[in-house]
N, C-alpha and C positions, 0 to 999 in steps of 0.2 A: 356869265354864265346864263344862257338863255332860258326863258321860262318855258315850262312844258305846257301846251295848251290842248284843251280837250280835242278842238277840231284835228289836231293832228293824229290823235288817236281813234278817229272815227273812220279813218281809211279802211277799204278793204284789207290792206296788209296788215295794218295795225289791230284790226278786229281778229286777223287769224292769229295773231301772236296771243291776244289775250285769251281766245278760245282755247289755244294749244296748253297755257297756262293752267286754265281752268279744268281741262280735261286730265292735266297731269296731277290733279290734286291740290293744285294752290289755291289758297284761301284769298279773300279780298286784301288782306295785309300784305301778302306776300305779292299778289299782282300790283299792288300800289308800289311797293317797294322795287319791283322790277321796271315799272314805270319812270320811277324816280319821283314820286309824288307820296303826300301823306295819305293815310288811310280816311282820314276824314274829307280830303279833297277827293279821293276816288269815290266816295260815297254821294258827293254832292254831283259827280261826273254821272253816276249811275241814275240818279233822279233826274238830271237833264237830259240824258242820252239814252232814247230807247232801243238804239242799235246795241249799244254797250250791254244794257241790262238784259235784252234778248239773247245776246252772244253768250254771257255769263250763264243764264238760265239753262239753255240748251248743254253746254259743255259741260256745266256741272252734273247735270242729268246723266251724261254718259259716263263720267267718273263714280258716281254713286251706283249705276247699274253694274259696272265693272265689279265693285266691293260686294255688293249683293250676291253677284254670281260667284265670287270667290268664296263668300261666307257659306253660301249654298254647298258648294262642292266640298269645303272643309267639313261641313256638317254630314254630308253623306259619306264623305271618303271618296277616292278615285284613284286610278293608275296613271300612270307615265312612264315613258322610255327614257332610262337613263343612256346616254350614249357616251363612250369615251373614244378620244381622237388621241393618236399618236402621230409623229412624224415618222415616214418610212425611209428607206435608204438614200431616196431622191430629194428628201427635204419635204415633200407634199404632205398634208394632214390628211390620214386615213382613218375611217372609222375601225377600230380594234375590238370593239364590245359594245353589245346593246344588251340592256337588262330591262325587263318590264318590272317596275316596283309598285308596290300599294301602298297608299296613304290611308290609315285607319281613320274612320269616321271621329271627328272631334266632339265630345260630349258639350264642351262648353258652348260650341257652336250652335249645336242643337237645342239647348236650354235657352240661349239668346234669341235665336230664330222662333222656337215655340213661345216664349212668353211676350215676343212682339207682336208676333202674326195672330196668335189664338190667347190672347189675354185673359178671356173669360174662363178659360179651361186651365190655364198654364200659369196664372200669376202665383206669387207666393202664399198668399193668404185667400183662396176663393171663397165667396158666398156659396154655400152648398144648394141652397134654394132659399126661396122666401115664401113665407106661408100665405097661400091665397085667403083674401076676406072669406071667401064664401065656404071655406073648408075649417071649420072650428076645430076639428079633432086634429088636424095638421097644426093649426095655429097653436093650440095647447101643448102639442109635442114639441115644437119650435121652442116656445117659451120654457118648457122644462129643461130642454137642451141647453139652452142658453144660461138659465139660473146654475145647472149643474157646472158649465163650464166656468162661470165665474167664481163659483165657490174654489175650484179647484185651482184658480190663480191667485 
């Protein structure tokens, strides 16, 4: 069995293969498997080959943006056209029906988006405010509220 060499995977054709796998959502372990090497060997290759490292970085960004876009669309809801095709009497496929369908907004996607994009507002346990040192009345009120909250728990 021939050993697999890094230089063989730095050719333009091989880089395109690696880019394609990364764009399709493959993780490093999958790409290493596709090449026929261990994940550890692939990690060493990335350290030694700026070409492979940059190809992975760019292509993984493409996949990430696709998922972000899908999450965003899911959060807001969207419409799509469902097309039904059937064979006619000649055997050719023809469109028999087109229906516009609505996909309702996904609240789980909305929560996920908001918690990650606006954590200061949407995290599970936000700090409502911190008392400024130059406002003793507000500082006293915060202290009283915290004491009451601790008594209740």
